[in-house]
N, CA, C and O atoms as CSV, one atom per row, in Angstrom:
chain,resi,resn,atom,element,x,y,z
A,1,MET,N,N,110.365,91.521,119.124
A,1,MET,CA,C,109.835,90.104,119.144
A,1,MET,C,C,108.958,89.985,118.115
A,1,MET,O,O,108.168,90.893,117.857
A,2,MET,N,N,109.005,88.895,117.448
A,2,MET,CA,C,108.151,88.567,116.252
A,2,MET,C,C,106.717,88.139,116.720
A,2,MET,O,O,106.623,87.423,117.717
A,3,PHE,N,N,105.498,88.581,115.984
A,3,PHE,CA,C,104.361,88.309,116.486
A,3,PHE,C,C,103.617,87.300,115.200
A,3,PHE,O,O,103.656,87.590,114.004
A,4,PHE,N,N,103.046,86.245,115.702
A,4,PHE,CA,C,102.443,85.522,114.651
A,4,PHE,C,C,100.809,85.831,114.666
A,4,PHE,O,O,100.336,86.330,115.688
A,5,SER,N,N,100.039,85.567,113.654
A,5,SER,CA,C,98.678,85.855,113.706
A,5,SER,C,C,98.042,85.106,114.946
A,5,SER,O,O,97.189,85.636,115.659
A,6,GLU,N,N,98.519,83.864,115.135
A,6,GLU,CA,C,97.626,83.196,116.534
A,6,GLU,C,C,98.170,83.939,117.850
A,6,GLU,O,O,97.508,83.808,118.879
A,7,ASP,N,N,99.340,84.711,117.870
A,7,ASP,CA,C,99.785,85.452,119.006
A,7,ASP,C,C,98.584,86.668,119.144
A,7,ASP,O,O,98.026,86.971,120.198
A,8,ILE,N,N,98.387,87.153,118.082
A,8,ILE,CA,C,97.466,88.390,118.040
A,8,ILE,C,C,96.020,88.026,118.419
A,8,ILE,O,O,95.285,88.737,119.104
A,9,ILE,N,N,95.661,86.679,117.822
A,9,ILE,CA,C,94.225,86.177,118.195
A,9,ILE,C,C,94.072,86.052,119.552
A,9,ILE,O,O,93.099,86.504,120.156
A,10,ILE,N,N,95.081,85.396,120.118
A,10,ILE,CA,C,94.960,85.002,121.393
A,10,ILE,C,C,94.989,86.266,122.418
A,10,ILE,O,O,94.123,86.387,123.284
A,11,LEU,N,N,96.010,87.162,122.262
A,11,LEU,CA,C,95.812,88.415,122.978
A,11,LEU,C,C,94.581,89.085,122.857
A,11,LEU,O,O,94.082,89.475,123.912
A,12,LYS,N,N,93.946,89.318,121.753
A,12,LYS,CA,C,92.667,89.735,121.599
A,12,LYS,C,C,91.602,89.173,122.526
A,12,LYS,O,O,90.840,89.819,123.246
A,13,ALA,N,N,91.688,87.760,122.370
A,13,ALA,CA,C,90.642,87.023,123.208
A,13,ALA,C,C,90.980,87.368,124.740
A,13,ALA,O,O,90.089,87.728,125.510
A,14,LEU,N,N,92.336,87.234,125.142
A,14,LEU,CA,C,92.528,87.693,126.562
A,14,LEU,C,C,92.093,89.171,126.909
A,14,LEU,O,O,91.699,89.455,128.040
A,15,MET,N,N,92.164,89.929,126.084
A,15,MET,CA,C,91.704,91.315,126.530
A,15,MET,C,C,90.342,91.419,126.543
A,15,MET,O,O,89.872,92.243,127.327
A,16,GLN,N,N,89.378,90.594,125.665
A,16,GLN,CA,C,87.963,90.689,125.851
A,16,GLN,C,C,87.364,89.877,126.931
A,16,GLN,O,O,86.199,90.102,127.259
A,17,GLU,N,N,88.076,88.926,127.532
A,17,GLU,CA,C,87.532,88.032,128.488
A,17,GLU,C,C,88.523,87.863,129.556
A,17,GLU,O,O,89.715,88.123,129.394
A,18,ASP,N,N,87.973,87.384,130.749
A,18,ASP,CA,C,88.943,87.147,131.959
A,18,ASP,C,C,89.852,85.966,131.795
A,18,ASP,O,O,91.061,85.964,132.029
A,19,CYS,N,N,89.081,84.895,131.338
A,19,CYS,CA,C,89.722,83.505,131.150
A,19,CYS,C,C,89.462,83.007,129.860
A,19,CYS,O,O,88.295,82.972,129.468
A,20,VAL,N,N,90.470,82.581,129.078
A,20,VAL,CA,C,90.052,81.969,127.791
A,20,VAL,C,C,90.449,80.411,127.819
A,20,VAL,O,O,91.557,79.995,128.158
A,21,ARG,N,N,89.572,79.769,127.486
A,21,ARG,CA,C,89.839,78.162,127.467
A,21,ARG,C,C,90.508,77.852,126.044
A,21,ARG,O,O,90.131,78.306,124.963
A,22,PHE,N,N,91.434,77.101,126.243
A,22,PHE,CA,C,92.251,76.634,125.058
A,22,PHE,C,C,91.486,75.898,124.024
A,22,PHE,O,O,91.785,76.015,122.835
A,23,TYR,N,N,90.529,75.157,124.417
A,23,TYR,CA,C,89.756,74.434,123.441
A,23,TYR,C,C,88.727,75.533,122.750
A,23,TYR,O,O,88.317,75.384,121.599
A,24,ARG,N,N,88.413,76.490,123.466
A,24,ARG,CA,C,87.524,77.609,122.616
A,24,ARG,C,C,88.485,78.290,121.506
A,24,ARG,O,O,88.032,78.519,120.385
A,25,LEU,N,N,89.645,78.566,121.797
A,25,LEU,CA,C,90.635,79.069,120.759
A,25,LEU,C,C,90.731,78.346,119.475
A,25,LEU,O,O,90.661,78.800,118.333
A,26,HIS,N,N,90.927,76.975,119.936
A,26,HIS,CA,C,90.796,75.892,118.806
A,26,HIS,C,C,89.648,75.931,118.129
A,26,HIS,O,O,89.732,76.162,116.923
A,27,GLU,N,N,88.637,75.770,118.586
A,27,GLU,CA,C,87.162,75.599,117.936
A,27,GLU,C,C,86.693,76.969,117.271
A,27,GLU,O,O,86.041,76.960,116.227
A,28,GLN,N,N,87.012,78.013,117.846
A,28,GLN,CA,C,86.613,79.392,117.288
A,28,GLN,C,C,87.481,79.861,116.192
A,28,GLN,O,O,86.984,80.270,115.143
A,29,TYR,N,N,88.755,79.821,116.384
A,29,TYR,CA,C,89.760,80.435,115.444
A,29,TYR,C,C,90.535,79.356,114.710
A,29,TYR,O,O,91.420,79.682,113.918
A,30,ARG,N,N,90.202,77.916,114.971
A,30,ARG,CA,C,90.803,76.985,114.237
A,30,ARG,C,C,92.343,76.920,114.437
A,30,ARG,O,O,93.078,76.440,113.574
A,31,LEU,N,N,92.773,77.397,115.548
A,31,LEU,CA,C,94.252,77.196,115.809
A,31,LEU,C,C,94.553,75.824,116.299
A,31,LEU,O,O,93.715,75.201,116.951
A,32,SER,N,N,95.601,75.382,116.038
A,32,SER,CA,C,96.107,73.942,116.295
A,32,SER,C,C,96.664,74.020,117.727
A,32,SER,O,O,97.097,75.048,118.248
A,33,PRO,N,N,96.600,72.855,118.273
A,33,PRO,CA,C,97.103,72.842,119.774
A,33,PRO,C,C,98.725,73.210,119.863
A,33,PRO,O,O,99.206,73.677,120.895
A,34,GLY,N,N,99.432,72.977,118.791
A,34,GLY,CA,C,100.808,73.438,118.726
A,34,GLY,C,C,100.887,75.083,118.637
A,34,GLY,O,O,101.784,75.664,119.248
A,35,GLN,N,N,100.056,75.713,117.967
A,35,GLN,CA,C,100.002,77.119,117.768
A,35,GLN,C,C,99.662,77.601,118.980
A,35,GLN,O,O,100.369,78.518,119.399
A,36,ILE,N,N,98.696,77.200,119.713
A,36,ILE,CA,C,98.078,77.543,121.052
A,36,ILE,C,C,99.344,77.525,122.092
A,36,ILE,O,O,99.698,78.496,122.760
A,37,ALA,N,N,99.969,76.206,122.097
A,37,ALA,CA,C,100.922,76.130,123.194
A,37,ALA,C,C,102.141,76.855,123.055
A,37,ALA,O,O,102.769,77.181,124.062
A,38,ARG,N,N,102.614,77.194,121.692
A,38,ARG,CA,C,103.862,78.129,121.552
A,38,ARG,C,C,103.441,79.486,121.905
A,38,ARG,O,O,104.358,80.164,122.368
A,39,SER,N,N,102.440,80.001,121.823
A,39,SER,CA,C,101.851,81.331,122.094
A,39,SER,C,C,101.810,81.492,123.555
A,39,SER,O,O,102.380,82.401,124.159
A,40,ILE,N,N,101.058,80.500,124.127
A,40,ILE,CA,C,100.821,80.518,125.535
A,40,ILE,C,C,102.235,80.398,126.241
A,40,ILE,O,O,102.409,81.144,127.205
A,41,GLN,N,N,103.093,79.692,125.937
A,41,GLN,CA,C,104.352,79.397,126.507
A,41,GLN,C,C,105.265,80.828,126.378
A,41,GLN,O,O,105.874,81.345,127.314
A,42,LYS,N,N,105.210,81.300,125.085
A,42,LYS,CA,C,105.974,82.655,124.788
A,42,LYS,C,C,105.522,83.756,125.815
A,42,LYS,O,O,106.363,84.398,126.443
A,43,PHE,N,N,104.244,83.947,125.962
A,43,PHE,CA,C,103.752,85.088,126.653
A,43,PHE,C,C,103.756,84.744,128.123
A,43,PHE,O,O,103.914,85.632,128.961
A,44,GLN,N,N,103.594,83.544,128.441
A,44,GLN,CA,C,103.841,83.217,129.914
A,44,GLN,C,C,105.342,83.347,130.403
A,44,GLN,O,O,105.563,83.632,131.580
A,45,ALA,N,N,106.297,83.155,129.572
A,45,ALA,CA,C,107.675,83.630,129.771
A,45,ALA,C,C,107.955,85.115,129.985
A,45,ALA,O,O,108.820,85.583,130.726
A,46,GLU,N,N,107.155,85.733,129.282
A,46,GLU,CA,C,107.159,87.156,129.166
A,46,GLU,C,C,106.491,87.854,130.466
A,46,GLU,O,O,106.708,89.020,130.797
A,47,GLY,N,N,105.679,86.988,131.116
A,47,GLY,CA,C,104.748,87.411,132.182
A,47,GLY,C,C,103.583,88.130,131.890
A,47,GLY,O,O,102.977,88.812,132.716
A,48,VAL,N,N,103.235,87.964,130.589
A,48,VAL,CA,C,102.044,88.585,129.998
A,48,VAL,C,C,100.660,87.844,130.509
A,48,VAL,O,O,99.583,88.401,130.719
A,49,LEU,N,N,100.956,86.508,130.647
A,49,LEU,CA,C,99.715,85.792,131.291
A,49,LEU,C,C,100.167,84.721,131.891
A,49,LEU,O,O,101.339,84.348,131.836
A,50,GLU,N,N,99.104,84.063,132.608
A,50,GLU,CA,C,99.418,82.751,133.421
A,50,GLU,C,C,98.426,81.805,132.897
A,50,GLU,O,O,97.471,82.192,132.223
A,51,TYR,N,N,98.626,80.601,133.184
A,51,TYR,CA,C,97.685,79.469,132.915
A,51,TYR,C,C,97.598,78.373,133.694
A,51,TYR,O,O,98.604,78.087,134.344
A,52,ASP,N,N,96.539,77.612,133.801
A,52,ASP,CA,C,96.499,76.475,134.479
A,52,ASP,C,C,96.045,75.285,133.305
A,52,ASP,O,O,96.118,75.521,132.099
A,53,CYS,N,N,95.668,74.246,133.747
A,53,CYS,CA,C,95.484,73.027,132.843
A,53,CYS,C,C,94.779,73.481,131.363
A,53,CYS,O,O,95.233,73.116,130.279
A,54,ASP,N,N,93.635,74.308,131.519
A,54,ASP,CA,C,92.953,74.403,130.275
A,54,ASP,C,C,92.572,75.865,130.097
A,54,ASP,O,O,91.673,76.017,129.270
A,55,CYS,N,N,93.029,76.982,130.664
A,55,CYS,CA,C,92.502,78.319,130.772
A,55,CYS,C,C,93.717,79.220,130.899
A,55,CYS,O,O,94.588,78.986,131.736
A,56,ALA,N,N,93.770,80.222,130.089
A,56,ALA,CA,C,94.777,81.330,130.264
A,56,ALA,C,C,94.103,82.828,130.650
A,56,ALA,O,O,93.096,83.304,130.124
A,57,LYS,N,N,94.883,83.415,131.654
A,57,LYS,CA,C,94.376,84.760,131.974
A,57,LYS,C,C,95.587,85.759,131.949
A,57,LYS,O,O,96.728,85.474,132.313
A,58,LEU,N,N,95.205,86.864,131.509
A,58,LEU,CA,C,96.242,88.158,131.607
A,58,LEU,C,C,96.756,88.465,132.932
A,58,LEU,O,O,95.995,88.438,133.899
A,59,THR,N,N,97.938,88.744,133.048
A,59,THR,CA,C,98.339,89.336,134.447
A,59,THR,C,C,98.043,90.884,134.313
A,59,THR,O,O,97.741,91.472,133.275
A,60,CYS,N,N,98.176,91.361,135.439
A,60,CYS,CA,C,98.092,92.915,135.323
A,60,CYS,C,C,99.159,93.537,134.674
A,60,CYS,O,O,98.915,94.560,134.035
A,61,SER,N,N,100.363,93.081,134.725
A,61,SER,CA,C,101.502,93.620,133.871
A,61,SER,C,C,101.166,93.186,132.327
A,61,SER,O,O,101.451,93.919,131.380
A,62,GLY,N,N,100.656,92.170,132.210
A,62,GLY,CA,C,100.194,91.738,130.880
A,62,GLY,C,C,99.348,92.539,130.168
A,62,GLY,O,O,99.555,92.699,128.965
A,63,ARG,N,N,98.330,93.126,130.772
A,63,ARG,CA,C,97.475,94.362,130.143
A,63,ARG,C,C,98.299,95.290,129.839
A,63,ARG,O,O,98.193,95.651,128.666
A,64,GLU,N,N,99.268,95.944,130.587
A,64,GLU,CA,C,100.071,97.063,130.487
A,64,GLU,C,C,100.946,96.773,129.214
A,64,GLU,O,O,101.101,97.650,128.363
A,65,TRP,N,N,101.529,95.497,129.095
A,65,TRP,CA,C,102.352,95.208,128.238
A,65,TRP,C,C,101.603,94.984,126.771
A,65,TRP,O,O,102.287,95.200,125.770
A,66,ILE,N,N,100.477,94.639,126.637
A,66,ILE,CA,C,99.715,94.776,125.428
A,66,ILE,C,C,99.560,96.118,125.184
A,66,ILE,O,O,100.002,96.495,124.098
A,67,LEU,N,N,98.990,97.049,125.984
A,67,LEU,CA,C,98.776,98.365,125.680
A,67,LEU,C,C,100.203,99.175,125.124
A,67,LEU,O,O,100.236,100.105,124.319
A,68,LYS,N,N,101.264,98.569,125.759
A,68,LYS,CA,C,102.586,99.315,125.430
A,68,LYS,C,C,102.912,98.828,123.866
A,68,LYS,O,O,103.381,99.568,123.001
A,69,HIS,N,N,102.619,97.652,123.721
A,69,HIS,CA,C,103.071,97.019,122.322
A,69,HIS,C,C,101.804,96.997,121.271
A,69,HIS,O,O,101.898,96.306,120.257
A,70,ARG,N,N,100.832,97.628,121.486
A,70,ARG,CA,C,99.512,97.672,120.797
A,70,ARG,C,C,99.773,98.127,119.304
A,70,ARG,O,O,99.022,97.694,118.429
A,71,LYS,N,N,100.814,98.987,118.978
A,71,LYS,CA,C,101.071,99.441,117.702
A,71,LYS,C,C,101.868,98.169,116.898
A,71,LYS,O,O,101.626,97.943,115.712
A,72,GLN,N,N,102.689,97.495,117.555
A,72,GLN,CA,C,103.124,96.355,116.920
A,72,GLN,C,C,102.285,95.275,116.644
A,72,GLN,O,O,102.332,94.629,115.597
A,73,LEU,N,N,101.356,95.026,117.766
A,73,LEU,CA,C,100.612,94.094,117.524
A,73,LEU,C,C,99.465,94.309,116.721
A,73,LEU,O,O,99.191,93.369,115.975
A,74,PHE,N,N,98.645,95.405,116.671
A,74,PHE,CA,C,97.541,95.553,115.999
A,74,PHE,C,C,97.435,96.490,114.861
A,74,PHE,O,O,96.438,96.502,114.139
A,75,LEU,N,N,98.493,97.310,114.683
A,75,LEU,CA,C,98.404,98.276,113.546
A,75,LEU,C,C,99.424,98.208,112.495
A,75,LEU,O,O,99.360,98.932,111.502
A,76,GLN,N,N,100.478,97.254,112.710
A,76,GLN,CA,C,101.356,96.859,111.668
A,76,GLN,C,C,100.761,96.313,110.522
A,76,GLN,O,O,99.919,95.436,110.718
A,77,PRO,N,N,101.031,96.663,109.293
A,77,PRO,CA,C,100.560,95.896,108.075
A,77,PRO,C,C,101.257,94.496,108.063
A,77,PRO,O,O,102.466,94.341,108.240
A,78,LYS,N,N,100.280,93.411,107.813
A,78,LYS,CA,C,100.735,92.137,108.022
A,78,LYS,C,C,101.677,91.617,106.603
A,78,LYS,O,O,101.259,91.750,105.453
A,79,LYS,N,N,102.726,91.141,106.883
A,79,LYS,CA,C,103.517,90.603,105.809
A,79,LYS,C,C,102.931,89.143,105.390
A,79,LYS,O,O,102.701,88.221,106.173
A,80,ARG,N,N,102.749,89.140,104.049
A,80,ARG,CA,C,102.171,87.861,103.607
A,80,ARG,C,C,103.313,87.147,102.655
A,80,ARG,O,O,103.221,86.981,101.439
A,81,GLU,N,N,104.356,86.783,103.464
A,81,GLU,CA,C,105.329,86.020,102.813
A,81,GLU,C,C,104.744,84.637,102.171
A,81,GLU,O,O,105.252,84.116,101.178
A,82,TRP,N,N,103.857,84.222,102.712
A,82,TRP,CA,C,103.383,82.869,102.179
A,82,TRP,C,C,102.740,83.138,100.701
A,82,TRP,O,O,102.565,82.183,99.944
A,83,ALA,N,N,102.431,84.322,100.354
A,83,ALA,CA,C,101.597,84.533,99.346
A,83,ALA,C,C,102.603,84.835,98.129
A,83,ALA,O,O,102.161,84.812,96.980
A,84,LYS,N,N,103.894,85.105,98.369
A,84,LYS,CA,C,104.770,85.454,97.445
A,84,LYS,C,C,105.262,84.150,96.637
A,84,LYS,O,O,105.404,83.087,97.240
A,85,ILE,N,N,105.513,84.256,95.290
A,85,ILE,CA,C,105.796,83.070,94.535
A,85,ILE,C,C,107.353,83.270,94.177
A,85,ILE,O,O,107.818,84.109,93.406
A,86,SER,N,N,108.000,82.364,94.871
A,86,SER,CA,C,109.448,82.236,94.473
A,86,SER,C,C,109.766,82.180,92.936
A,86,SER,O,O,109.087,81.521,92.149
A,87,GLU,N,N,110.905,82.960,92.564
A,87,GLU,CA,C,111.348,82.947,91.146
A,87,GLU,C,C,111.517,81.752,90.423
A,87,GLU,O,O,111.382,81.644,89.204
A,88,GLU,N,N,111.891,80.635,91.408
A,88,GLU,CA,C,112.281,79.427,90.750
A,88,GLU,C,C,110.818,78.743,90.336
A,88,GLU,O,O,110.749,77.907,89.435
A,89,TYR,N,N,109.856,79.115,90.963
A,89,TYR,CA,C,108.472,78.307,90.543
A,89,TYR,C,C,107.735,79.273,89.579
A,89,TYR,O,O,106.652,78.868,89.157
A,90,ARG,N,N,108.161,80.482,89.174
A,90,ARG,CA,C,107.324,81.386,88.176
A,90,ARG,C,C,107.636,80.663,86.875
A,90,ARG,O,O,108.793,80.466,86.505
A,91,PRO,N,N,106.576,80.281,86.204
A,91,PRO,CA,C,106.686,79.911,84.856
A,91,PRO,C,C,107.014,81.034,83.897
A,91,PRO,O,O,106.523,82.159,83.994
A,92,GLU,N,N,108.002,80.605,82.825
A,92,GLU,CA,C,108.209,81.534,81.795
A,92,GLU,C,C,106.878,81.706,80.947
A,92,GLU,O,O,106.237,80.702,80.634
A,93,ILE,N,N,106.497,82.866,80.608
A,93,ILE,CA,C,105.369,83.126,79.742
A,93,ILE,C,C,105.990,83.179,78.146
A,93,ILE,O,O,106.816,84.067,77.937
A,94,ASN,N,N,105.715,82.481,77.272
A,94,ASN,CA,C,105.851,82.598,75.933
A,94,ASN,C,C,104.716,83.334,75.216
A,94,ASN,O,O,103.651,82.748,75.023
A,95,ILE,N,N,104.909,84.639,74.801
A,95,ILE,CA,C,103.897,85.214,74.236
A,95,ILE,C,C,103.508,84.845,72.966
A,95,ILE,O,O,102.372,85.091,72.559
A,96,GLN,N,N,104.464,84.194,72.198
A,96,GLN,CA,C,104.103,83.570,70.960
A,96,GLN,C,C,103.198,82.430,70.850
A,96,GLN,O,O,102.795,82.057,69.749
A,97,GLN,N,N,102.814,81.780,72.089
A,97,GLN,CA,C,101.965,80.729,72.196
A,97,GLN,C,C,100.524,81.318,72.159
A,97,GLN,O,O,99.625,80.535,71.853
A,98,TYR,N,N,100.247,82.438,72.400
A,98,TYR,CA,C,98.854,83.029,72.595
A,98,TYR,C,C,98.525,83.662,71.180
A,98,TYR,O,O,99.393,84.073,70.410
A,99,PRO,N,N,97.191,83.689,70.938
A,99,PRO,CA,C,96.769,84.440,69.719
A,99,PRO,C,C,96.902,85.809,69.956
A,99,PRO,O,O,96.887,86.241,71.108
A,100,PRO,N,N,97.060,86.707,68.761
A,100,PRO,CA,C,97.215,87.982,69.061
A,100,PRO,C,C,95.999,88.771,69.627
A,100,PRO,O,O,94.895,88.268,69.417
A,101,ILE,N,N,96.051,89.833,70.252
A,101,ILE,CA,C,95.039,90.517,70.719
A,101,ILE,C,C,94.335,91.386,69.539
A,101,ILE,O,O,94.969,92.254,68.939
A,102,ILE,N,N,93.096,91.113,69.277
A,102,ILE,CA,C,92.282,91.990,68.194
A,102,ILE,C,C,91.749,93.175,68.856
A,102,ILE,O,O,91.073,93.143,69.884
A,103,LYS,N,N,92.091,94.230,68.208
A,103,LYS,CA,C,91.438,95.568,68.682
A,103,LYS,C,C,89.988,95.519,67.986
A,103,LYS,O,O,89.629,94.734,67.108
A,104,GLU,N,N,89.286,96.484,68.553
A,104,GLU,CA,C,87.894,96.606,68.258
A,104,GLU,C,C,87.771,96.832,66.722
A,104,GLU,O,O,87.072,96.112,66.009
A,105,LYS,N,N,88.476,97.849,66.283
A,105,LYS,CA,C,88.451,98.249,64.808
A,105,LYS,C,C,88.688,97.166,63.920
A,105,LYS,O,O,88.036,97.098,62.878
A,106,ASP,N,N,89.615,96.240,64.229
A,106,ASP,CA,C,90.104,95.211,63.579
A,106,ASP,C,C,89.029,94.292,63.558
A,106,ASP,O,O,88.584,93.887,62.485
A,107,LEU,N,N,88.535,93.896,64.739
A,107,LEU,CA,C,87.272,93.161,64.800
A,107,LEU,C,C,86.177,93.374,63.834
A,107,LEU,O,O,85.759,92.486,63.091
A,108,LYS,N,N,85.687,94.688,63.872
A,108,LYS,CA,C,84.707,95.168,63.172
A,108,LYS,C,C,84.927,94.915,61.590
A,108,LYS,O,O,84.002,94.597,60.843
A,109,ALA,N,N,86.248,95.094,61.176
A,109,ALA,CA,C,86.549,94.908,59.778
A,109,ALA,C,C,86.572,93.336,59.435
A,109,ALA,O,O,86.261,93.003,58.291
A,110,ILE,N,N,86.914,92.396,60.339
A,110,ILE,CA,C,86.720,90.968,60.135
A,110,ILE,C,C,85.374,90.617,59.951
A,110,ILE,O,O,85.033,89.873,59.032
A,111,VAL,N,N,84.446,91.183,60.897
A,111,VAL,CA,C,83.174,90.835,60.852
A,111,VAL,C,C,82.482,91.350,59.588
A,111,VAL,O,O,81.749,90.544,59.014
A,112,GLU,N,N,82.610,92.584,59.071
A,112,GLU,CA,C,82.202,93.109,58.044
A,112,GLU,C,C,82.701,92.294,56.623
A,112,GLU,O,O,81.929,92.155,55.674
A,113,ASP,N,N,83.898,91.852,56.615
A,113,ASP,CA,C,84.457,91.114,55.546
A,113,ASP,C,C,83.883,89.736,55.528
A,113,ASP,O,O,83.817,89.075,54.493
A,114,GLY,N,N,83.457,89.301,56.729
A,114,GLY,CA,C,82.875,87.903,56.741
A,114,GLY,C,C,84.098,86.860,56.924
A,114,GLY,O,O,83.933,85.672,56.646
A,115,GLN,N,N,85.120,87.272,57.323
A,115,GLN,CA,C,86.289,86.402,57.455
A,115,GLN,C,C,86.260,85.439,58.789
A,115,GLN,O,O,87.189,84.662,59.011
C-alpha cells in the first residue's frame, strides 16, 4: 500500500487522540477536504478506523495495524518526486556566456598592475 504524507499525519493524530475532528486536521495541518476524505475512506475500508459525520476514531485492530506497519509509515525515507526537475525542463548552460573564474593569484596581479 502506498502512503501519502496526509495518511501519516492522520494516523499520527489518531494515535495521539481518541477522536480526531476533520476540521482540526484541516486547520492544524492545512490538509484539504479531499486529502482528508481520501485518507479516511482508505483506512475505513481497511478497518483501521471508523468515523461519523465529523470525527474519526481508531479501531482496536487499527492500532495493531499501525504498529504492524510502523516501519513503512514512519521510518521510510520520503521520496521527493515533486522536487526532481524533468530533463525536458532543465536549461542547457553555456559556459561561454559567463566570465572566467579569476584565481586569487591572478586577482592580486591585476590589482597590482592597476588593470
